[in-house]
C-alpha positions in Angstrom: -18.1 45.0 14.0 -18.6 45.3 10.2 -19.8 48.4 8.5 -23.3 47.1 7.8 -24.0 46.2 11.4 -22.4 49.5 12.5 -24.7 51.5 10.3 -27.7 49.7 11.8 -26.5 50.3 15.3 -25.9 54.0 14.7 -29.3 54.4 13.1 -31.1 52.6 15.9 -29.2 54.5 18.6 -29.8 57.8 16.8 -33.6 57.2 16.6 -33.7 56.2 20.3 -31.7 59.2 21.5 -33.4 62.0 19.6 -36.9 60.5 19.1 -36.9 61.7 15.4 -39.0 59.2 13.5 -37.8 60.5 10.1 -34.1 60.8 10.8 -32.5 61.7 7.5 -30.0 61.4 6.0 -29.1 57.8 6.6 -25.7 56.2 6.8 -24.7 53.3 4.6 -21.8 51.8 2.8 -20.9 51.4 -0.9 -21.1 47.8 -2.1 -20.4 46.0 -5.3 -21.6 42.6 -6.6 -18.9 39.9 -6.1 -17.9 37.5 -8.9 -16.2 34.3 -7.9 -14.1 32.6 -10.6 -13.4 28.9 -10.1 -10.8 26.5 -11.3 -12.2 24.1 -14.0 -9.6 21.4 -13.3 -7.1 20.6 -10.6 -4.0 21.9 -12.3 -1.1 24.0 -11.1 -1.2 27.8 -11.6 1.5 28.7 -14.1 0.7 32.4 -14.5 -1.0 35.1 -12.4 -1.6 38.1 -14.7 -3.0 40.6 -12.2 -2.6 41.8 -8.6 -5.2 42.5 -6.0 -6.7 45.9 -6.6 -6.1 45.9 -10.4 -8.8 47.1 -12.7 -9.5 44.5 -15.5 -11.7 44.6 -18.6 -14.1 41.9 -19.7 -12.1 39.0 -21.3 -8.8 39.9 -19.6 -6.9 36.9 -18.3 -6.7 36.7 -14.5 -4.6 33.6 -14.1 -3.6 30.5 -16.1 -3.8 26.9 -15.0 -1.3 24.4 -16.5 -2.8 23.4 -19.9 -0.3 20.5 -20.6 -2.6 17.5 -19.6 -5.7 19.0 -21.3 -3.7 19.8 -24.4 -2.8 16.1 -24.6 -6.5 15.3 -24.3 -7.3 17.7 -27.1 -4.7 16.1 -29.3 -6.1 12.7 -28.6 -9.7 13.9 -29.3 -8.5 15.5 -32.5 -6.9 12.3 -33.7 -10.1 10.3 -32.9 -12.2 12.9 -34.7 -9.9 12.7 -37.8 -10.1 8.9 -37.9 -13.9 9.0 -37.6 -14.0 11.6 -40.4 -11.8 9.5 -42.6 -14.3 6.6 -42.4 -17.3 8.5 -43.4 -16.5 9.0 -47.2 -16.1 5.3 -47.6 -19.4 4.6 -45.9 -21.1 7.2 -48.1 -19.6 5.6 -51.2 -20.7 2.1 -50.2 -24.2 3.3 -49.5 -24.3 5.1 -52.9 -23.2 1.9 -54.7 -25.7 -0.2 -52.8 -28.5 2.3 -53.7 -27.6 2.2 -57.4 -27.4 -1.7 -57.4 -30.8 -1.9 -55.7 -32.4 0.6 -58.2 -30.9 -1.3 -61.1 -32.0 -4.7 -59.9 -35.5 -3.4 -59.1 -35.8 -2.1 -62.6 -34.7 -5.5 -64.0 -37.3 -7.3 -61.8 -40.0 -5.1 -63.2 -38.8 -6.1 -66.7 -38.9 -9.7 -65.5 -35.2 -10.2 -66.4 -34.0 -10.7 -62.8 -35.3 -12.8 -60.0 -37.0 -11.5 -56.8 -34.3 -13.2 -54.7 -31.7 -10.9 -56.3 -33.8 -7.9 -55.3 -34.0 -9.2 -51.7 -30.3 -9.5 -51.6 -29.8 -6.0 -53.0 -32.3 -4.7 -50.4 -30.4 -6.3 -47.6 -27.1 -4.9 -48.9 -28.7 -1.4 -49.1 -30.0 -1.7 -45.5 -26.5 -2.8 -44.3 -24.8 0.0 -46.1 -27.3 2.6 -44.7 -26.7 1.3 -41.2 -22.9 1.5 -41.7 -23.1 5.0 -43.0 -25.3 6.1 -40.1 -22.9 4.5 -37.6 -20.0 6.3 -39.2 -21.8 9.6 -39.1 -22.8 9.0 -35.4 -19.2 8.2 -34.6 -18.0 11.4 -36.2 -20.6 13.4 -34.3 -19.5 11.9 -31.0 -15.8 12.4 -31.8 -16.5 16.0 -32.7 -18.5 16.6 -29.5 -15.6 15.1 -27.5 -13.1 17.4 -29.3 -15.3 20.5 -28.7 -15.6 19.7 -25.0 -11.9 19.2 -24.7 -11.3 22.6 -26.3 -13.8 24.2 -24.0 -12.0 22.7 -21.0 -8.6 23.9 -22.4 -10.0 27.4 -22.9 -11.4 27.5 -19.3 -8.0 26.9 -17.9 -7.4 30.5 -18.8 -9.4 32.2 -16.0 -10.8 35.4 -17.5 -12.8 38.4 -16.2 -16.5 38.0 -17.3 -16.9 41.8 -17.2 -15.2 45.0 -16.2 -14.2 44.6 -12.6 -11.7 45.2 -9.8 -9.6 42.3 -8.5 -10.6 41.9 -4.9 -8.9 38.6 -3.9 -6.5 36.0 -5.3 -6.6 33.1 -2.8 -4.0 31.0 -4.6 -0.5 31.8 -5.8 1.8 30.9 -8.6 2.7 27.2 -8.5 -0.2 26.1 -6.2 -2.7 23.5 -7.3 -6.2 24.5 -6.3 -8.9 21.8 -6.2 -11.3 21.6 -9.1 -14.2 24.1 -8.6 -12.2 26.0 -6.0 -12.6 29.8 -6.1 -9.3 31.2 -7.5 -10.3 34.8 -7.9 -12.9 37.2 -6.5 -13.8 40.3 -8.6 -15.9 43.2 -7.8 -18.2 44.7 -10.5 -16.4 47.9 -11.6 -19.3 49.8 -13.1 -22.4 48.9 -11.1 -22.4 49.8 -7.4 -25.0 50.3 -4.8 -25.3 51.8 -1.3 -26.6 49.5 1.4 -28.6 51.3 4.1 -31.2 50.6 6.8 -34.4 52.5 6.5 -36.2 53.2 9.8 -39.7 51.9 10.3 -41.4 55.4 10.1 -40.0 55.9 6.6 -40.7 52.4 5.4 -44.3 52.9 4.0 -43.1 55.7 1.8 -39.7 54.2 0.8 -40.6 52.3 -2.4 -38.6 51.2 -5.4 -37.9 54.2 -7.7 -37.5 56.7 -4.9 -34.7 59.2 -5.8 -31.8 59.7 -3.4 -28.9 62.0 -3.0 -25.6 60.5 -1.9 -22.6 62.1 -0.3 -19.2 60.5 0.3 -16.8 61.6 3.0 -14.0 63.6 1.5 -15.8 64.3 -1.8 -17.4 67.6 -2.4 -19.9 66.6 -5.0 -23.2 64.8 -4.5 -24.3 61.8 -6.5 -27.7 60.7 -7.7 -29.1 57.3 -6.8 -32.3 55.3 -7.1 -33.8 53.0 -4.4 -34.3 49.7 -6.2 -34.7 47.3 -3.4 -36.1 47.4 0.2 -36.6 44.3 2.4 -40.1 43.3 3.4 -38.8 42.2 6.8 -37.0 44.2 9.5 -33.4 43.3 10.2 -32.1 42.1 13.5 -35.2 43.1 15.4 -38.2 40.9 16.3 -41.4 41.9 14.5 -43.9 40.7 17.1 -45.2 42.2 20.4 -43.7 45.7 19.7 -44.9 48.9 21.3 -45.2 52.0 19.1 -41.8 53.2 20.5 -40.2 49.8 19.8 -41.6 49.8 16.2 -39.9 53.1 15.5 -36.6 51.4 16.0 -37.1 48.7 13.4 -34.9 49.1 10.3 -35.3 47.6 6.8 -32.4 46.7 4.5 -32.4 48.8 1.3 -30.2 49.1 -1.7 -29.7 52.5 -3.5 -28.0 52.2 -6.9 -25.7 54.8 -8.4 -25.5 55.7 -12.1 -23.0 53.3 -13.7 -20.7 56.0 -14.9 -20.6 57.6 -11.4 -19.6 54.3 -9.6 -16.4 53.5 -11.5 -14.0 55.5 -9.3 -15.7 55.2 -5.9 -14.1 52.9 -3.3 -16.1 49.9 -2.1 -16.9 49.9 1.6 -16.8 53.7 1.8 -19.3 55.3 4.2 -22.1 57.1 2.4 -24.7 59.7 3.6 -28.0 58.9 1.9 -30.9 61.4 1.7 -34.3 60.9 0.2 -35.6 64.4 -0.5 -39.2 63.2 -1.2 -39.4 61.5 2.3 -38.8 64.7 4.3 
């Protein structure tokens, strides 16, 4: 039986046994948000930089997938980009010459020293030069985008922590080749933590977001401050229909009480917590 279900069972049993509609404090467990990091490509793991349970900072490398194949793609994309870039100056120069020729012939036609057919030819040449220049610029833009994407893929082969966290699980090991998009690391938010509790029905109308809480952990002498930020609208595990007044008192509502970020850093996930709401007594 997991801790969440156990806390609900104990709460319901306690209310039924003692008949106390406002049984406080409540029992809950300390939880943290999970971050699942995935493999961007199906490549072998060539480095595992951390162990389960390690604390990591935002940006720290967790593991490295083999970059060899993607590095070859980056080199190929760089070559294509360089070739496209090399063609653009010539296309620009051709367009500039065509523009000057058109302007010169247009002036001569106005002076009636050149024929209209010559101007038409110059106009066609200018249009062709403009199209060639636009094609060269578009080719360079596409090649640059492909290079940027290849570099992003290469960078993502280095799996990094998105924020300060604790390494909870490393499903794959050195040398293994996880499938693309497979979860290769699970992290737990190091700074932000919350206590998950079940609020009994008699307390539900007064338990609202912003209610202050006092938290006590087994084995720790000090108390911690918390704030109720979420409480479910629906009861957990218990039908909501055809209930007597006695049955309704056994309903429980999932709630989350958040600690101050600085207080949560050293507290262990999954630890039982006693949660009291002084204003609800």
